[in-house]
N, C-alpha and C positions, 0 to 999 in steps of 0.2 A: 491267425486271424489278421485281416488287413483293416485299414481304416473303414469305419462304418459311419454312415450319415445318421446323426442322432437328433438333430433339430434344425429348424430354420434359424438364421441369425436373428430375425425379427422376434422370435419366441423368447429371447433372453434380453431383458433390458440392461443397459449399461449400469454397472455397479451392483448386479444381482447374480445369484446362482440359480441353476435349474437342474433338477434331478432327472437323469436318464438311466437306462439300464443297457449295459454292453457286456455281452458274454455272460449274462446272468449276474453281473455285479452292479451295484448302484454307483453311479459316477455323478459328481457335481461338475457341470460345465459352468464356468464363471466368465462373464463378460466384463473384462477390465476396462475397455474403451470401445470406440466405434468399430475398430478392426481387430481387436485382440481378445481371444477366448482361450481360457486354460482349463485343464481337466484334472481333477483329483478324485481319489476314492471318496465316496459320499458318507463314509462312516468315521466319526471321530475316533481317534486311537485311544482316547481316555474312556469313553463310554459309548454305548450303543445308541448313537443319536446322529441324525442326518445333518451334515454340514451345510447342505443347500438351504436349510431352514435358518441359517445364521446370517451374518452381515459381511459385506465385502467392502474393503477399503485399503488403499495403498498396497496392492498386490498381496493382500492377505484375506483369508476367510476366517471368521470367528464363529465358533460353535455356540449356539444359542442356549445350550443346557448349562455349561459351567464356565464359558468364557475363554476357553483356549483358542488361540489364534494360530494359523498355519500359513507358512510362506507358500505361495502358489507356484513358485519355480522349483523349490527344493523339497517341499512337503514337511519341512522340519517345524516343530512347534516353536512358537515365539513367546508363549506364556503358559504358565501352569493352569490347571493341573495336568495337562497332557505332557508327556515327556518322550513319546515315540512319534516318529514321523508318519505321515499318510502317503500312500502311493501317488505319484504324479504320472499322468499318461500323455502320450502323444496326442496333440489336438491341433486341428487346422481349420481355417475358414476357406471354403471354396464355393464360388458361385452363390454367395449369400446363404450357405448352409454350413453347419458345424459338423465336423468329422472327428471321431475319436478312435484311437487304436490302443486297446488295453495291453497288447503285447509289446508295445513300445513304452514300457515303464521307464521313466527318466531318473529314478532313484532306486535304492535297494530296500525300501520300506516294505515290511510284510503287510499283506492285506489284513485290515483290522477284523479280528474275530473275537466276539465276547460271548462267553458261555455261562 
Protein backbone atom coordinates (compact mmCIF):
# COMPACT_ATOMS: atom_id res chain seq x y z
CA UNK A 1 0.00 0.00 0.00
CA UNK A 2 1.26 3.50 -0.78
CA UNK A 3 0.49 6.84 0.78
CA UNK A 4 -3.24 7.54 0.78
CA UNK A 5 -4.92 10.91 0.97
CA UNK A 6 -6.99 10.84 4.17
CA UNK A 7 -8.06 14.44 4.84
CA UNK A 8 -7.58 18.07 3.95
CA UNK A 9 -5.17 19.93 6.20
CA UNK A 10 -7.96 22.38 7.02
CA UNK A 11 -10.04 19.48 8.43
CA UNK A 12 -7.69 19.11 11.42
CA UNK A 13 -7.24 22.10 13.71
CA UNK A 14 -3.81 22.74 15.23
CA UNK A 15 -3.48 20.87 18.53
CA UNK A 16 -6.17 18.31 17.73
CA UNK A 17 -6.52 14.78 16.40
CA UNK A 18 -8.89 13.45 13.76
CA UNK A 19 -9.82 9.80 13.16
CA UNK A 20 -9.49 8.37 9.65
CA UNK A 21 -9.45 4.79 8.37
CA UNK A 22 -6.58 3.49 6.27
CA UNK A 23 -6.42 -0.10 5.10
CA UNK A 24 -9.29 -0.95 7.44
CA UNK A 25 -7.46 0.36 10.52
CA UNK A 26 -8.38 3.43 12.58
CA UNK A 27 -5.64 6.05 12.48
CA UNK A 28 -5.38 9.28 14.47
CA UNK A 29 -3.90 12.09 12.40
CA UNK A 30 -2.60 14.75 14.77
CA UNK A 31 -1.88 18.30 13.72
CA UNK A 32 1.02 19.46 15.85
CA UNK A 33 1.46 22.88 14.24
CA UNK A 34 0.62 24.74 11.03
CA UNK A 35 2.73 22.44 8.85
CA UNK A 36 3.27 19.26 10.89
CA UNK A 37 0.89 16.31 11.03
CA UNK A 38 1.68 12.93 12.58
CA UNK A 39 -0.17 9.61 12.46
CA UNK A 40 -0.57 6.90 15.11
CA UNK A 41 -2.92 3.96 15.46
CA UNK A 42 -6.13 5.33 16.92
CA UNK A 43 -6.61 2.63 19.55
CA UNK A 44 -5.02 3.01 22.99
CA UNK A 45 -2.75 0.07 23.79
CA UNK A 46 -4.23 -0.09 27.31
CA UNK A 47 -7.94 -0.23 26.50
CA UNK A 48 -10.24 -0.24 23.49
CA UNK A 49 -10.59 3.54 23.23
CA UNK A 50 -10.03 6.06 20.46
CA UNK A 51 -6.93 8.21 20.99
CA UNK A 52 -8.35 10.85 18.65
CA UNK A 53 -10.95 11.61 21.33
CA UNK A 54 -8.14 12.67 23.67
CA UNK A 55 -5.91 15.71 24.00
CA UNK A 56 -2.81 16.82 22.12
CA UNK A 57 0.04 18.73 23.73
CA UNK A 58 3.83 18.90 23.36
CA UNK A 59 4.10 16.14 20.70
CA UNK A 60 1.93 13.81 22.80
CA UNK A 61 -1.58 12.45 22.59
CA UNK A 62 -3.43 11.60 25.80
CA UNK A 63 -6.14 8.94 25.96
CA UNK A 64 -9.36 10.43 27.35
CA UNK A 65 -10.37 7.17 29.05
CA UNK A 66 -7.56 6.55 31.55
CA UNK A 67 -5.04 9.34 30.87
CA UNK A 68 -2.17 7.44 29.26
CA UNK A 69 -0.07 9.68 27.02
CA UNK A 70 1.89 8.54 23.96
CA UNK A 71 4.84 10.13 22.18
CA UNK A 72 3.80 10.96 18.60
CA UNK A 73 7.27 10.17 17.18
CA UNK A 74 7.98 6.85 18.92
CA UNK A 75 4.52 5.68 19.99
CA UNK A 76 5.87 4.81 23.43
CA UNK A 77 3.67 5.40 26.44
CA UNK A 78 4.73 8.29 28.65
CA UNK A 79 2.35 7.54 31.51
CA UNK A 80 0.48 4.63 33.04
CA UNK A 81 -1.74 2.69 32.85
CA UNK A 82 -0.50 1.97 29.29
CA UNK A 83 2.83 0.20 29.07
CA UNK A 84 2.84 -0.90 25.40
CA UNK A 85 3.53 1.49 22.52
CA UNK A 86 1.10 2.28 19.70
CA UNK A 87 2.08 2.05 16.01
CA UNK A 88 3.37 5.24 14.37
CA UNK A 89 2.81 5.58 10.61
CA UNK A 90 4.35 7.50 7.75
CA UNK A 91 2.51 10.80 7.36
CA UNK A 92 3.03 13.73 5.00
CA UNK A 93 1.40 17.01 4.08
CA UNK A 94 1.24 17.62 0.34
CA UNK A 95 -0.73 20.36 -1.42
CA UNK A 96 -2.77 21.12 1.72
CA UNK A 97 -3.77 17.46 2.10
CA UNK A 98 -2.79 14.83 4.68
CA UNK A 99 -1.35 11.55 3.38
CA UNK A 100 -0.76 8.39 5.47
CA UNK A 101 1.01 5.13 4.59
CA UNK A 102 0.27 2.39 7.15
CA UNK A 103 2.89 0.16 5.54
CA UNK A 104 5.54 2.65 6.64
CA UNK A 105 5.25 1.87 10.32
CA UNK A 106 7.98 3.83 12.11
CA UNK A 107 8.23 1.55 15.14
CA UNK A 108 7.76 -2.14 15.94
CA UNK A 109 4.63 -1.76 18.08
CA UNK A 110 1.93 -4.37 17.49
CA UNK A 111 -1.46 -3.16 16.33
CA UNK A 112 -3.60 -2.86 19.49
CA UNK A 113 -6.16 -5.66 19.67
CA UNK A 114 -8.46 -6.03 22.66
CA UNK A 115 -10.67 -9.08 22.92
